[in-house]
C-alpha positions in Angstrom: 51.8 216.3 -157.7 50.2 214.1 -155.1 51.1 214.0 -151.4 51.7 210.6 -149.8 51.3 209.4 -146.2 53.2 206.1 -145.7 52.9 203.6 -142.8 54.8 200.4 -141.9 53.6 198.2 -139.0 54.1 194.8 -137.6 50.8 192.8 -137.3 50.4 189.5 -135.6 50.1 187.1 -138.5 47.1 185.5 -136.8 45.4 189.0 -136.9 45.4 189.3 -140.7 41.6 189.3 -141.1 41.3 191.7 -138.1 43.9 194.0 -139.8 41.8 193.9 -143.1 38.6 194.6 -141.2 40.3 197.5 -139.3 41.6 198.9 -142.6 38.2 198.7 -144.3 36.6 200.5 -141.4 39.0 203.4 -141.3 40.3 203.7 -144.9 37.0 204.8 -146.2 37.3 207.9 -143.9 40.5 208.9 -145.7 38.6 208.8 -149.0 35.7 210.7 -147.5 38.1 213.4 -146.3 39.8 213.9 -149.6 42.3 211.1 -150.2 42.3 209.8 -153.8 43.6 206.3 -153.0 44.4 204.0 -150.1 46.6 200.9 -150.4 47.1 198.3 -147.6 49.8 195.8 -148.4 50.5 192.5 -146.5 54.1 191.4 -146.4 54.7 188.7 -149.0 58.3 189.0 -150.1 60.0 191.1 -147.4 63.7 189.9 -147.1 65.8 190.2 -144.0 68.7 192.7 -144.6 72.2 192.6 -143.4 72.1 196.1 -141.9 68.5 197.1 -141.8 65.1 195.9 -143.1 61.4 196.4 -142.6 61.2 193.8 -139.8 63.9 195.6 -137.7 62.3 199.0 -138.4 59.1 197.9 -136.6 60.7 195.3 -134.3 58.6 192.5 -135.9 58.7 189.1 -134.3 58.6 185.7 -136.1 54.8 185.7 -135.2 54.2 189.0 -137.1 53.9 190.1 -140.7 55.0 193.5 -141.9 52.3 195.6 -143.4 53.0 198.6 -145.7 50.3 201.1 -146.4 49.9 204.4 -148.0 47.3 207.1 -148.5 47.5 209.3 -151.6 46.2 212.8 -151.5 45.8 215.4 -154.3 48.2 217.8 -152.4 49.5 218.6 -148.9 46.8 221.1 -148.2 44.1 218.6 -148.7 46.0 216.1 -146.6 46.5 218.5 -143.8 42.8 219.4 -143.7 41.7 215.8 -144.1 44.0 214.5 -141.3 42.8 217.3 -139.0 39.2 216.4 -139.6 39.9 212.7 -139.2 41.6 213.2 -135.8 38.6 215.3 -134.6 36.1 212.9 -136.0 34.2 211.0 -133.2 34.4 207.8 -135.3 38.1 207.8 -134.4 37.4 207.6 -130.7 39.0 204.3 -129.4 36.4 204.1 -126.6 33.6 203.8 -129.2 32.7 200.1 -129.1 31.5 200.2 -132.7 35.1 200.7 -133.8 37.2 197.6 -134.4 40.1 197.4 -132.0 43.6 198.1 -133.3 45.0 194.6 -134.2 48.6 195.7 -133.9 51.0 197.6 -131.6 50.6 201.2 -132.7 53.7 202.2 -130.8 55.9 200.4 -133.3 54.3 202.0 -136.3 56.6 204.1 -138.4 54.9 206.8 -140.6 55.5 210.0 -142.4 54.3 212.4 -145.1 56.1 212.6 -148.4 56.0 215.2 -151.2 56.0 213.4 -154.5 59.0 214.4 -156.7 58.8 211.8 -159.6 55.9 210.0 -161.1 56.1 207.6 -164.1 53.1 206.0 -165.6 52.6 203.6 -168.5 
């Protein structure tokens, strides 16, 4: 089964297009390095919870929108190799002025890798 990397971030709502541009720039690298699918989701119906919620998880302010993204890989070995190559790739260098700047506070990003245990399709 697939291996999934998931990401939740708070993006200034005014930076929505910058977020999309940033994603388009870097997401193609995931595909180039073995990912089978990349999804970038912009918060549309993200309710506030009584105990916890997406906003609290990333300390989102009223001026920010929560984005939820994931990268699907064929397996963990492909993911590990692809992520290693991506981190070593000069296109990831933040000092490269050809790269779009990060339009959010990366310190508040939550992320993790997940082994798929169930898949249902129609």
